[in-house]
C-alpha positions as CSV (number, residue, x, y, z in Angstrom):
1,X,-14.6,15.6,-4.8
2,X,-12.7,12.3,-4.8
3,X,-15.9,10.7,-2.9
4,X,-18.1,12.0,-5.9
5,X,-15.7,10.7,-8.5
6,X,-15.6,7.4,-6.8
7,X,-19.4,7.1,-6.8
8,X,-19.6,8.0,-10.4
9,X,-17.0,5.7,-11.4
10,X,-18.7,2.9,-9.5
11,X,-21.9,3.7,-11.0
12,X,-20.6,3.6,-14.4
13,X,-18.6,0.3,-13.7
14,X,-21.8,-1.3,-12.6
15,X,-23.6,-0.2,-15.8
16,X,-20.6,-1.5,-17.9
17,X,-20.7,-4.9,-16.4
18,X,-24.5,-5.5,-16.5
19,X,-25.0,-4.2,-20.0
20,X,-23.6,-5.6,-23.3
21,X,-20.8,-3.5,-24.6
22,X,-22.9,-2.5,-27.7
23,X,-25.6,-0.8,-25.5
24,X,-22.9,1.3,-23.8
25,X,-22.5,4.4,-25.8
26,X,-18.8,5.1,-26.6
27,X,-18.7,8.4,-24.6
28,X,-19.7,6.3,-21.2
29,X,-16.8,3.7,-22.0
30,X,-14.6,6.8,-22.1
31,X,-15.6,8.2,-19.1
32,X,-15.3,4.9,-17.2
33,X,-11.6,4.8,-18.5
34,X,-11.0,8.3,-17.6
35,X,-12.5,8.1,-14.0
36,X,-10.3,4.8,-13.5
37,X,-7.0,6.0,-14.8
38,X,-5.3,5.5,-11.8
39,X,-5.9,1.7,-12.2
40,X,-4.6,1.6,-15.8
41,X,-1.3,0.3,-14.7
42,X,0.0,-1.8,-11.5
43,X,3.6,-2.4,-10.3
44,X,4.8,-5.3,-8.6
45,X,8.2,-6.8,-7.6
46,X,8.1,-10.7,-7.6
47,X,10.3,-13.6,-8.1
48,X,13.3,-11.3,-8.6
49,X,11.5,-9.1,-11.3
50,X,9.8,-6.1,-11.8
51,X,6.3,-6.6,-13.1
52,X,4.1,-4.1,-15.0
53,X,0.4,-5.0,-15.4
54,X,-1.9,-3.6,-18.0
55,X,-4.9,-5.6,-16.5
56,X,-7.2,-2.8,-16.3
57,X,-6.9,-1.5,-19.8
58,X,-7.1,-5.1,-21.1
59,X,-10.7,-5.3,-19.6
60,X,-11.6,-2.3,-21.4
61,X,-10.4,-3.2,-25.0
62,X,-13.7,-2.4,-26.5
63,X,-13.2,1.2,-25.6
64,X,-9.6,1.6,-26.7
65,X,-8.3,2.1,-30.1
66,X,-4.6,2.1,-29.0
67,X,-2.4,2.2,-25.8
68,X,1.1,3.9,-26.2
69,X,3.6,4.0,-23.1
70,X,7.4,4.7,-22.3
71,X,9.4,3.6,-19.4
72,X,11.2,6.3,-17.5
73,X,10.3,9.1,-20.0
74,X,7.3,10.8,-21.7
75,X,8.3,9.7,-25.3
76,X,5.3,7.2,-25.6
77,X,7.6,5.3,-27.9
78,X,6.1,1.8,-27.3
79,X,2.7,0.5,-28.0
80,X,1.1,-2.1,-25.9
81,X,-1.0,-4.8,-28.0
82,X,-4.3,-5.1,-26.5
83,X,-6.4,-8.3,-26.9
84,X,-9.3,-8.1,-29.5
85,X,-12.8,-6.7,-28.3
86,X,-15.2,-9.4,-27.7
87,X,-18.7,-8.0,-27.9
88,X,-20.3,-11.1,-26.2
89,X,-17.9,-10.8,-23.3
90,X,-16.3,-7.5,-23.4
91,X,-14.7,-7.4,-20.0
92,X,-13.2,-10.8,-19.9
93,X,-9.2,-11.1,-20.3
94,X,-8.4,-13.8,-22.5
95,X,-5.0,-12.7,-23.3
96,X,-2.1,-14.9,-21.8
97,X,0.4,-12.1,-20.9
98,X,-1.1,-8.9,-19.9
99,X,2.3,-7.6,-18.2
100,X,5.9,-6.5,-18.9
101,X,8.7,-8.1,-16.8
102,X,11.8,-6.0,-16.4
103,X,14.8,-6.4,-14.0
104,X,14.2,-5.2,-10.6
105,X,14.4,-1.4,-10.4
106,X,14.4,-0.7,-13.9
107,X,11.3,1.1,-14.2
108,X,11.2,4.2,-12.2
109,X,7.9,5.4,-13.9
110,X,5.7,4.5,-16.7
111,X,3.7,7.0,-18.9
112,X,0.7,5.8,-20.7
113,X,-1.8,7.5,-23.2
114,X,-4.7,5.9,-24.5
115,X,-6.3,6.5,-27.9
116,X,-10.2,6.0,-27.5
117,X,-12.3,4.5,-30.0
118,X,-13.8,7.9,-30.9
119,X,-10.2,9.0,-32.0
120,X,-9.8,11.1,-28.8
121,X,-6.5,11.1,-26.6
122,X,-6.4,10.7,-23.0
123,X,-4.0,12.8,-21.0
124,X,-0.7,11.2,-20.4
125,X,-0.8,9.1,-17.1
126,X,2.6,8.6,-15.1
127,X,2.7,6.0,-12.6
128,X,5.5,5.0,-10.3
129,X,6.2,1.9,-8.2
């Protein structure tokens, strides 16, 4: 099953990168995001700090209305401000800061939920370092 999901995700990703965003139906963008949810957030310990990257979500802003998250809980009490959707270059990341920095060991987990452009909500994705 994992292999099939990976193949489907790869195919959808190729479609999304080779087509202008307006040619990708919203349900396809939603599918790509749902299939790649394990990549939404990345952790890194660097230079004496804990870094939490939102890079993947920033590259799919045209399919996302809102990103809510919380550190060490499921409260989803914070909102990640995405860069604006750029239809001419939909997967480009132009925002300078695409990460949070915290003192080392602060985040034992992060919970993330996406509101898609069709108004539907993703499941809550929980990641640990």
